[in-house]
Structures are given as C-alpha cells and as structure tokens.
N, C-alpha and C positions, 0 to 999 in steps of 0.2 A: 541185379538188385542187390543193394547193400544189406548188411546184417541189420542195421537200424531200420531200413525200410521193410525188411521181412518181419521184424518184431512189431512195427506199427500196423502192418497189414494183419498180422495175427491178432492184435488187440482189437482192431476194428471188426474183423471176422468173428472173433469171440463175442464181441458186444452184439453184433447182429444175430448170432446164434442164440444168445441169451434172450434177446427181444422176441425172436420167433418162437422159441420153446415156451417162453412165459405166456405169449399170446395164445398159443395152441393149448396151453394147460387148461384153459377155460372152455375148450370145445373145438370141434373141427371148423376149418375155414378154407376158402380158396385163396389163391395168392393175392388178388386185389383186396379181398377182405382182411387179410393179415396186414397188408400195408396200411389200409384205412384205419384199422383198429389201433396200430402202433401210433399213427398220427393223432387219432382222437385221444387215446390214453395219455399221450405226452402233451396235450393241449397245444397241438400244432408245432411243437418244438422239433420233433423228429419226423423226417420223411424218408421212407425207404423206396428208392428207385427200383424199377423193374430189373435193370441191369445188375443190380446187387441181390435183389430178393430171389429171383428164380434160380440163379446158380447156387445160392445158399440152400434153398429148398431141395434142389437136386442132390447136393452134397450131403445134407442131413438125412435125406431119404436113403441115399447109398450107404450111409454109416449105420442105418438101422434105427435112427432116432425118430424118424417119421414114417408113416405109411400113407401113401397117396392113393386115392380112388377117384375115378371119373364119375361125375354126377352133373345135375342141371343146376345152374345158378339161379338167383332170384329173378333174373330176366329171361330165363329159359335157355340160356346159352350153355354149352358144354364147358365144364370147369373141373379142375383137379382139386379135390378137397384133401386137406392134410390133417392127420391125427397124430398125437404123440403115441409112441409105442412104450412099453414098460421100460425099455432101455432108455428111451428119450426122457421119461419121467426121472429116472435115476440121474441121468446126465444133467437135467435141469437143476437138481439139487447141488451137484458139483459145481456147476456154472454160477449158481447163486452165491455159494460160499466163496468162490474165486473172486466174484465181483465185490463182495463185502470186504475181502482182504485188500483188493486193489483200492477201493474207496477209502479205507482206513489209511492206507499209505499216502494217498493224495491229500487227504485231510491233514495229516501230519506235516507234510510239505507246505501246504498253504498257511498253516499256523505260523510257520517260521518266516514267511515272507512279510 
C-alpha cells in the first residue's frame, strides 16, 4: 500500500472512530444499534457496513476506549453492548478537535475553488 493510501485509510478509520465514539457517548449500544443510529443521525447519508464496524469496535475495545459486555438485544438475541470508557471519553474530545481542525482546512480550500 502506498503512503497516500495509508493516509486515506487513516482518515477514513479516524472518521469511523469519531462516529462510533460520538454515538456511544449517548449510551451503550450493540453493533447493529450503532450502525442504525449513525444512519439515522446522518439522515441516511452515512451507512456503516458490518465489515468496517465490527473490526473498528474490536480495535477500539483493544485500545481501551470501549468496554463490551454480552447481553440480550431487543429481540432476545445475544448481543455485545459497547460503552465508552473514561479513556474513550477523553479520546472523543481529542478526535472532535482533530475533526474541527480538518474541517477548517477543507473549508479554506473550498473557498479558493
């Protein structure tokens, strides 16, 4: 993978992390609930596929940003519910500031076009 592709993947991964952390800041959810909430909150503009979401949840849990616990879903099925940890809440603030800085940079470029 080229350096450009690595950076693009990091931006996309960082964006997904921000979306997941923000969504979980309102309370615990299972994976499908996270994907659905992101889709609803974005007025159907964003859809997070399982192939992206579950590896991200695992990575965030391994990093200590989330804590997952097994429970029963609304339909009685076994599901893993995720909560933000204290470290996850701190990281969410860092990610929000990074996003604001990135958005300001993009806005500057768009003004020039």
